[in-house]
C-alpha positions, 0 to 999 in steps of 0.5 A, a space after each residue: 077931812 080934818 078930825 077935831 082934836 077932842 074926837 081923836 082923844 075919844 078914839 085913842 081912849 077907846 082903843 086904850 081901854 080895850 088894851 087894858 081890859 084884855 091885858 087883865 088876862 095876860 097871866 091866865 093859862 091858855 084856853 082849850 083852843 089856844 092850847 091846842 093851836 099852840 101845840 099843833 103850831 110847835 109840832 108842825 111837820 107837814 107830810 103828804 097825808 097831813 098838813 100839820 104832821 102828828 096833830 090834826 086841826 081844821 084850820 088854814 096854815 096861815 093861822 098856825 104860821 102866825 101862832 108859831 111865830 108868836 109862840 116862838 117870841 114869848 108863848 101864850 104871853 105874845 099871842 095875848 099881847 097880839 090880840 090886845 093890840 089887834 083889838 085896839 087897832 080894830 077900834 082905830 080902823 073902825 073910826 077911820 072907816 066911820 070918818 070915810 063914811 059919814 065924817 062929823 061925830 061918827 068916828 067918836 060914836 063908832 069907836 065907843 061902840 066897837 070898844 064897848 063890844 070888844 071890852 065886854 067880858 061877856 064874849 071872851 076877854 082872855 082867849 086869842 084865836 083866829 076870830 080875834 086875830 082876824 078882826 083888824 084885817 076884816 075892819 081894815 079891808 072894809 075901810 080900804 074898799 070904801 077909800 078905793 070906791 071914793 077915789 074910783 079911778 087912778 093908780 091909788 084906787 086900784 092899789 087900795 082895792 088890791 090891798 082890800 083884797 089881800 087883807 080880806 083874804 088873810 082874815 080868812 086865812 086865820 079862820 075859813 069863815 071870815 070872808 065878810 070883808 070880801 062879801 062887803 067889797 063885792 056887794 058894794 062894788 055890784 050895788 054901786 054899779 047897779 045904782 049908777 055910782 060907778 061906771 063899767 070901766 071903774 067897776 072892772 078896774 076895782 073888781 079886778 084889783 080886788 080879786 087879784 089881791 084876794 087870790 094871793 093868799 090862796 095861791 101862796 098857800 097852795 105854793 107852800 103845800 106843793 113845796 112841803 110836799 103836802 097833797 092838795 087833797 089833804 090840804 083842801 079837806 083840812 081847810 074846807 072839806 072837814 067842816 062838811 063832815 063835822 057839821 053832818 056829825 053835829 046834825 046827826 046827833 043833836 046836843 042839849 049843850 049846843 041848844 044851851 050855847 045857842 041861847 047863851 050866845 043869843 043873850 050875850 049878843 043882846 047884852 054886849 050890844 051887837 044885836 041892839 046895834 044891828 036891830 037899830 040898823 034894820 029899824 032905819 034900813 029904808 032911811 039909810 037905803 034912800 041915803 046911800 043904797 050901795 053902802 047899806 046893801 054892802 052892810 046888810 050883805 056882810 051882816 047876813 053872811 056873818 049871821 049865816 056862818 054862826 047859824 050854819 056852824 052848829 056850835 054857837 061859841 060866844 067868840 063867834 060874835 067877834 066876826 060881827 064887830 066890823 059890820 056892827 061898826 059899819 052899821 053905826 057909821 051908816 046910821 050916823 051919815 043918814 040920820 039927822 044930827 038930833 037923832 037919838 038912835 045912834 047915841 042912846 043904844 051906844 051909851 047903853 051898851 057902854 054901860 053894859 060893858 063897864 058893869 060886866 067888866 067891873 063884875 069880872 074884875 071884882 069877882 075874878 078875872 078867871 071866871 070868864 076864861 078857861 076852866 080849871 082843867 089846867 090844874 089837872 095837867 099841872 098835877 100830872 106834870 109834877 109826877 110824870 117821868 121822862 118819856 111819859 105821854 098823855 092823851 085827853 079824851 074829850 078835847 081839852 088841850 089845855 090839860 095836854 099843854 099844861 102837862 108838858 107831855 105829847 100825845 100819841 093820839 092825833 086828835 086834840 079836839 072832840 069834834 075831830 075825833 067824833 068825825 074822823 075816829 067815830 067808832 074810836 077804833 084808832 084810840 082803841 088800838 092805841 090803848 091796847 098797843 105797845 104805845 099806849 099813853 102813860 096817862 089818860 084823862 077822861 074829861 068827858 065819859 067814854 060812852 058820851 058820843 058812841 055808847 057801844 064804842 065807848 063801852 069797848 074803850 072803857 073795858 080796854 082801859 080798865 084792863 090796862 090802866 088804874 084810876 087815880 084821883 078825880 081831875 079838876 073842872 070838867 075832867 072826870 078821872 085821871 088813869 095811868 098805866 098799871 105797868 107805870 110805877 108813878 106817884 099819884 097826882 094831886 090836882 089843887 083845883 
């Protein structure tokens, strides 16, 4: 189908706008998660009882491999560039999927909607993690599934289904829960068979190709683990098992911070446009079902999966909304194909969320591009780096790996995040033994109060710290105190904050 020239310009302009906005954060220091992932990737040294060596992180090896390669190119700058280009590619892929689904003006509206959501600073315009890096893989996999279904038979259809499985599985390699494209493909095929759109033979060929593609990445990961000497139980726990234990920890100790983040996430979903588009999709669901039941079921299945993942996570971070972007784009495409040309249910909400994105971006840029990015904890790390001496170490209590990264000092403690610490060292026995032992960190930053998650264990840790450490000036942002070993004669750090 020939795409009008002015539609191509609109799609290209939307992709360019997303790149330009995300480039505003290029010079920002790494966020907490970005810094933590980069530290793990840089020190990656697999062992039988540890996927990554000294540090622990509950992410698949493919994510750390990508970050290790990008970090070797140009550190955080390369990661941020990859994120910006990935968002632009997501806009282009969303427009391509819309052309396959509906044609006409659909690519233009879908590109505008996708760009408006990705460019809205309310979500996260700076940090690049698995959610952002996986977006083009998710969107591309959905488009490949649609193209495979349209061709239905022949070698090219089989190849498209195979690639859909590969890309959908690789998205899950960047974050375990990002299997929405595989859910979309599975529901699309089953619904097409149930509605008579596909025959049994075509269904079997496409499903087999998709499954073959989807298992290639897990098989490669297992093969790498066997080659590197990592025990498969260790790999499966880091990638899958840990989340169950972590969720049990979150459920056992409900947090007002999580409730506040859930409220903020809901508000961001509305004002960024994600909730608005999905609400419109639900409103016209009967009409969409009559027009294309298989596609409607696939979009609904993908939306339901992503919403369940966000709810089940128990943490409610804003960047979880990124995983809903492909489903949102497909919902707009489906609506464009099913509604009459004069219907206002597509352009009105998209123009509204575009206006919201422009207003929020203007405020963000005018105020300070850093106010939606990471906090100023990195100033604490920089202040410690200025007075540290060779051989010094630092441990951050409370999970701010950006402090660790900007200090340039290694940590003798394996947990860079608070949730793994709370899950795998709940009574702080490992940290207490470290503080009291010969390898105690030279510096200790108390981002969260020692007693915040476990009062008795935190009190024991505080007693041990006060016995061996001197407290210096307060840190920046969330950092409460900076401690240094009493036996280490160091100048006092002076964070600029």
